C-alpha positions in Angstrom: -40.8 4.9 -113.1 -37.0 5.0 -113.1 -35.2 4.6 -109.8 -33.6 7.6 -108.3 -29.9 6.8 -108.0 -27.5 7.9 -105.2 -25.8 10.3 -107.3 -29.1 12.2 -107.9 -29.9 12.2 -104.2 -26.6 13.5 -103.5 -27.0 16.3 -106.0 -30.3 17.3 -104.7 -29.0 17.4 -101.1 -26.0 19.6 -102.4 -28.4 21.9 -104.2 -30.6 22.5 -101.1 -27.7 22.9 -98.9 -26.4 25.7 -101.1 -29.7 27.6 -100.6 -29.5 27.2 -96.9 -25.9 28.0 -96.0 -26.7 28.2 -92.3 -27.3 24.4 -92.3 -25.0 21.4 -92.7 -25.6 18.2 -94.7 -26.1 15.6 -92.0 -27.4 12.7 -94.1 -28.7 12.4 -97.8 -31.7 14.7 -98.1 -31.3 15.9 -94.5 -29.9 19.4 -93.4 -29.4 20.2 -89.7 -27.9 22.9 -87.4 -27.9 22.9 -83.5 -29.2 25.5 -81.4 -27.9 24.5 -77.9 -29.9 21.3 -76.8 -32.3 21.4 -80.0 -31.7 20.7 -83.6 -33.5 22.5 -86.5 -33.7 20.6 -89.7 -34.7 20.7 -93.4 -35.7 17.3 -94.7 -36.5 16.3 -98.1 -39.0 13.6 -97.2 -39.1 10.9 -99.8 -42.7 10.2 -101.2 -44.1 6.7 -100.7 -43.0 5.6 -104.3 -39.7 7.5 -103.9 -40.0 9.6 -107.1 -40.5 12.9 -105.3 -39.8 14.6 -102.0 -41.7 16.8 -99.6 -39.5 19.8 -98.4 -40.2 19.8 -94.6 -38.9 21.9 -91.7 -38.8 20.6 -88.1 -37.0 20.5 -84.9 -35.7 17.7 -82.6 -34.9 18.0 -78.8 -31.6 16.4 -77.8 -32.9 16.4 -74.1 -34.6 13.1 -74.6 -33.0 9.7 -75.5 -34.5 8.9 -78.8 -33.5 6.4 -81.5 -33.9 8.8 -84.5 -33.9 12.4 -85.3 -37.6 13.1 -85.1 -39.7 15.6 -87.3 -41.2 17.5 -84.2 -43.2 20.5 -85.4 -43.0 19.2 -88.8 -44.1 21.7 -91.6 -44.3 20.5 -95.2 -44.3 22.8 -98.1 -47.9 23.7 -99.1 -49.5 25.4 -101.8 -51.5 28.5 -101.8 -54.5 26.4 -100.9 -52.8 24.5 -98.1 -52.2 21.2 -100.0 -48.9 19.5 -99.2 -46.5 20.0 -102.3 -43.9 17.5 -103.4 -41.0 18.3 -105.8 -40.4 15.3 -108.2 -36.8 14.4 -108.7 -37.3 14.6 -112.4 -38.2 18.3 -112.1 -35.9 19.1 -109.3 -33.5 21.6 -111.2 -36.7 23.6 -112.5 -38.5 23.7 -109.2 -36.3 23.4 -106.2 -35.2 27.1 -105.9 -38.8 28.3 -105.8 -39.8 25.6 -103.4 -36.9 26.5 -101.0 -37.9 30.1 -101.1 -41.5 29.3 -100.3 -40.6 26.9 -97.5 -38.5 29.7 -95.8 -41.6 32.0 -96.1 -43.9 29.4 -94.6 -41.6 28.2 -91.8 -42.7 29.4 -88.3 -39.1 29.3 -87.2 -36.5 31.3 -89.2 -34.4 29.3 -91.7 -32.0 32.5 -92.1 -31.0 33.7 -88.8 -31.0 30.9 -86.3 -34.0 30.9 -84.0 -33.4 31.4 -80.2 -34.2 28.8 -77.7 -37.1 31.1 -76.7 -38.3 31.0 -80.2 -38.4 27.3 -80.4 -40.2 27.0 -76.9 -42.9 29.5 -78.1 -43.7 27.3 -81.2 -43.7 24.2 -78.9 -46.2 25.9 -76.5 -48.3 27.3 -79.4 -48.5 23.7 -80.8 -49.6 22.2 -77.5 -52.2 24.8 -76.8 -53.7 24.6 -80.5 -53.8 20.7 -80.3 -55.6 21.0 -77.2 -58.1 23.6 -78.5 -58.8 21.4 -81.4 -59.6 18.4 -79.4 -56.5 16.5 -80.5 -54.5 14.1 -78.3 -52.3 15.7 -75.6 -49.1 17.1 -77.0 -47.2 15.6 -74.2 -43.7 15.2 -75.9 -43.9 19.0 -77.1 -44.8 20.1 -73.6 -42.0 18.2 -72.2 -39.6 19.6 -74.8 -40.8 23.1 -73.9 -39.7 22.5 -70.4 -36.5 20.5 -70.8 -34.9 22.5 -73.7 -34.8 25.8 -71.8 -33.8 24.0 -68.6 -30.7 22.5 -70.3 -30.0 26.0 -71.8 -29.9 27.6 -68.4 -33.2 29.5 -69.0 -34.8 28.7 -65.7 -37.6 31.2 -66.0 -38.7 30.0 -69.4 -38.7 26.3 -68.2 -40.8 27.5 -65.1 -43.3 29.2 -67.4 -43.6 25.9 -69.5 -44.2 23.9 -66.3 -47.0 26.3 -65.5 -48.5 25.7 -69.0 -48.1 21.9 -68.5 -50.1 22.2 -65.3 -52.8 24.2 -67.0 -53.1 21.8 -69.9 -53.1 18.8 -67.6 -56.1 20.1 -66.1 -57.8 20.3 -69.5 -56.6 17.0 -71.1 -59.4 14.3 -70.8 -58.1 11.5 -68.5 -59.1 9.0 -71.2 -56.6 10.3 -73.6 -53.7 10.6 -71.3 -50.7 8.0 -72.1 -51.6 4.5 -71.0 -48.2 4.1 -69.2 -48.9 7.0 -66.8 -49.7 6.4 -63.3 -51.1 9.8 -62.8 -50.8 13.2 -64.3 -49.6 14.8 -61.0 -46.8 12.1 -61.1 -45.8 13.1 -64.6 -45.8 16.8 -63.8 -43.5 16.2 -60.7 -41.1 14.0 -62.7 -40.9 16.7 -65.3 -40.0 19.3 -62.8 -37.3 17.0 -61.2 -35.9 16.4 -64.7 -35.9 20.2 -65.4 -33.9 20.7 -62.2 -31.3 18.1 -63.0 -29.2 20.3 -65.4 -26.3 17.9 -65.2 -28.3 14.8 -66.2 -29.8 16.9 -69.2 -26.4 17.8 -70.4 -25.3 14.2 -70.3 -28.3 13.2 -72.3 -27.7 15.9 -74.9 -24.0 14.7 -75.1 -25.1 11.2 -75.5 -27.4 12.0 -78.3 -24.9 14.1 -80.1 -22.7 10.9 -80.1 -25.4 8.4 -80.8 -26.7 10.4 -83.8 -23.2 11.3 -85.1 -23.9 15.2 -84.9 -20.3 16.2 -83.8 -19.8 18.0 -87.3 -23.2 19.7 -87.2 -22.6 23.3 -86.4 -23.8 24.8 -83.2 -25.2 28.3 -83.3 
């Protein structure tokens, strides 16, 4: 297997950026745009051996201090049968346009017109509810994001609705599956409400994360 060189990676990134003009190139194989306190991204996630990439859409909340831009709500391109689909670098030219078209069709959040904060929150809530219904681990981060993103945006009513959902889910989450560093679920809920009410602090975190991740040149919708 030949190594994929930097020039190829740059060309692949440029090709995808041309198909998604609403996004900016942030780093090689990563496109981003900012919607207030949240990022929406298209990531060409390298395969383990590096010879292919998985087209992936995701978001990342800037309302928490985090060392990397995460793949929250990550959705990889899948085949008609639901299998994750990679594009090999060797066949990039032949395959990427169709892959980008299908990724946009599959994405829960629009890759054309920028989604609203309300759109993002809706998907975060849906993920948390689905995770609970399927018996998965509590979607604590997604619930926190569904509260803090609208709070930082000034959407108080949406943040309050997410707090209510957090309370409902907390009552359903098995205590054995709650984060080990929690003193209690009620304390978490109270702390989340306090964070949501401190908008100045949220804005400082967002500004700090923009600086930390070097996002100043990423457009804000």
